[in-house]
Steps between C-alpha positions, in 0.01 A plus 500: 500500500833582357550477128843419402619670182683275272798624320639402166836363474602834346392677814197692348159484661266237356192733494661780278311515156699518162511826288253524204620643154371846385204470269565564117213755481686729732805486278295585191355801675841626600654451154196655324507802720868548429452472124203738505705754687786470249268529193315791657826676562608448138168627364513802725854575386400475131200726555715750683767493226239542223349802671846641550587462128167656395563791726849550359374497138202719588730761642755469216296557180704532176521852357258590218612421144552810289306477171389730219127540452273592209127561488249312290320743274227503243615591150439426133753254361578483129299219343767312305508171314850355462602241242813381321566489129750590231564764238453461126571737212213667319698466173778243473607290199792309361571680174510251210531504123197427281716332233822306492832650398860566585586781741705764323486781758401544866376855551429505876691506826373257769346663807412830334165673460349499151190655349238352269644420155867511600699262270647209692632234257556499124471170313651431158259653245705535177264273295200700607680826421567365150137402456400847616720665238355269233142581593576872511644478147191311384280758666683782321461329160138413573428860594648631176304243298181593682545872432573436133198273466277759665623773262441281195158397621408861569572584134328177393822358355500200737245263645385511862625143549856624466438751780355231722795269440746778579308585818509138611875477437555816697288374793685167502834678517382712793366190678839336456665807648266496803557128557876530473509801732300298754754217476784745541333654805474153654875465462548811718378416853369804690388563860121454523463748792700720738691305760823369646706247307636191670792269424590449133440143381634512141830565325598646164510224239255279686214359295165563664188301437162663535411536868855491638535730804733794438468709818240564770315829504319619814294810561572600861285812512218300664472151648228260599480375860333159493375357831225280636252543784270252666141447403393655832680826424401524134176683584696799633692562177410747227674627190668831577592427864845617607771234534824560691794283411834416665788297358807352667736696276376833643365427850478865598284604204129452436362501146139578422263397223139406436308179439431477127373143458318251724470147364129418467557134592615349830744210482330173595832358622610775738178703543705811427432779254763659276540878521717727286608854585693744283800670663671806354878459476642833382845432650519156336621347827233231520567194287269228367518183706560673835325356805262759643288550811181677405258685728155597375348805670137412584222733625538613863348302787336644816734599789651210697701464822872484435818469703867506417598177330786451749247480786343175373652168601431248221516137618356162405266524797350829388582869469526700822602835647598619847222729622593760764259497796494723809463370855455679833740383769426490874705814551284691249758507221421383146707222347514395136476136396548337159240230431526274197181543294419287197373691196378428150711676239418601144701666226835669555606816320790740539597382849142490634304184587122485484334366818162341430425386855649539848578873529324834498623848408717655771634173644871523581711221356863405557688567176861440609620266776258206471781245523564601864136466605272239646129545535430699817848650528539851637617750240618858476449709188817619331529863394736417213352533148414186308765378254439628149382264230788397269470623143591153378461164667836341586625219277695202620 
């Protein structure tokens, strides 16, 4: 049986099946594989680049930082108590007149040194001088009358009452002389003690009332240093302890004295105690009213660990130092590393800082060059000597 194949008008066979579209799953697989290959290549490249950079930096280490090093050591630091205060004169007055009167003569030169009893100002005393002459005349007459009465009474030619009256008149005249001489002495103003005169405050012809200031007089041979300490520190103070004093006028000099008075009461407002030391001033260079920094020398404390004050880095986050540590490298060589180590500091004295915690004697500490360091940085010890401590702190 012959089957006749029918043909379309277009000429294609009727039994040829149409093409089916490619499934979407296959496309997803192809695209995902492509993306995975791209991402994997990127990750591999980044990993390779990172390892390359690490290798470069590992083989190119920065050179060690050159620093100066000091050793922590155990020593006895001076036990000092520092406070601030001011100076006051042991003897200082404004010279005044006891009585009123007109100035007739000024007998002193301002700014000079005078001794006790030196005349300074003469007030008008003519009336008193007249009274003195009168009383002296009365005393002379009374003395003659008394002698005559005594002679007559001795020969029993006069009564004893006459002698007594003459004696009383003579005593009254002498009392008048003593009183007038006292008034005259008040009109001559004298220096009450040895000292330095200040600025003159009166003029010739000026009428002075009692108590008017004439000139200041200050004894500069010794001064008081008045300062205060806290209640906590008051238990360490004793009369006779040495006090060292510095003033701004002479920053390179240190003056020394001793505690002479400790106030027995503590202020309820400030919880401070008032202390007074006496300072010798033979050169008369210290002046009352100067601001002073006082340092009381207390009994010695046991030895403590100290380092150079320049080795300590003082910050708000705590005090620290760079501790030198040794490390063995793979090639057998020893390398030095500076490691930041936090410490607890105490008192500071004469360029040394007390370390209460964090170090032990013999530890090597970076003293110069900390600004160039980070914790763990390689260092090399400089052979140059440490810079000397300045004799005076710089002023700006």
